[in-house]
N, C-alpha and C positions, 0 to 999 in steps of 0.2 A: 814172509810178507814184508817185514820191516826192511829187509835187505833189498828187496826189489823197489820199495818206496824211496830209499836213500839213493839208489842207482838212478832212478828217474829224476829225482830232485837234483842230483849232481849234474845230470845231463842238461836239464833245463837251465840251471845256473851257469854252466859253462857256455851254453849257446847264447844266453843273454849277455854274458861278459864279452864274447867274441863279436856279437852284433853291435854292442855299444862301442867297443873299441874301434871297429871299422867305420862306424857312422860319425864319430866325433872328430873328423878331419877339419882342419882350419880352412876357412874360405877367405880368399883375398878379396877385399872390397876396394872400390875406388871412389874418390871424392874429387870432382873436377868442376872448374868454373870457366866459362867462356864469356869474356867481357868485351863488349863493343862500345867504342867511344864515338859519339856523334855530336854535332853542333845543334843549335836551336832549330835549324831547318831540316834536321835528320840526315845530314851529309856525314859520311864516315870521316874520322880524323886520324890519319896516319902519323906516326912519330910522337905520340903522346906517351908520357911516362905514367904507368898505372901501378899503384901499390895496394896491397890488401893487408890489413892489420886487425888485431883484436886486443883490447886492453884487459889482460889477465896476468896474474902472477903464477906462471907455470914454467916447467922445464922446457916445454915445447911451445914456441911462438909461431903461429902460422903466418909469418911475414913473407910476402912475395913481392917482387918488383920486376916489371917487364915493360917493353915498348911495343905499342900497337903496330901492326903490319900495314900493308898497302890498303887494306879494306877496313882499317880501324879496329881490328880484333887482336886480343891477346888471351892466352889460355894458361891456367895454373892447375897444378895437382896438389892435393893435401893428403894427410894421413887419417883424418877424422872428420866427423860432422862438426860444423862451426857456423857461427853467425859472424860475418866479416864486414868491416868497413872498407869500401872501395873508394880510392881517390884517383882522379885523372888530372894531370897537370901538363901544361906546355908553357915554356918561357920563351917568348918571342922578343928578340933583340930589337929595340926601337919600335915595338908595337904593343898590342894588348896581350896580357897574360891570360890564359884560359884555365879554368878550374871547374871540376864537377865532383860530386860525391853521391854514393848510394850504399845500400846495405844488401848483402847477399846471404842466403841461407843454403849451405851445402847439404846435399842429400846423398844417401848411400847408393852407389852404383848408378849415378846419373851425372850427366854433364849439364850443369845448371847455367842457362844463359841469362845475361843481364846487360842492359844498355845504360850507359852513363852519359848524361847530357852535360856538355861543358859550355860555359858562358864566359 
């Protein structure tokens, strides 16, 4: 009787171990932001420099910089969830400089859209 009980218990533990081992695979997640830069009238602004930063003392700094495309958009990818400061700037020679800021909260497995208005 004891021998049969230990055999059944061993089988259950081995099955549990195999199922746990197979189920613990790492899943890759993504964290992306799609930033649109517009003026006060809602018109897209191409050619603006967009930066994202966060003030933390860590080995990894989620700093990104890019330039908006023809429809005023730029996209960035990150490694983790974060709350980021977004800045959009354009320096116009002999004209007005434009600047805008916003905050974005990245979410797991989502492309988070945000619009930055520049003045």
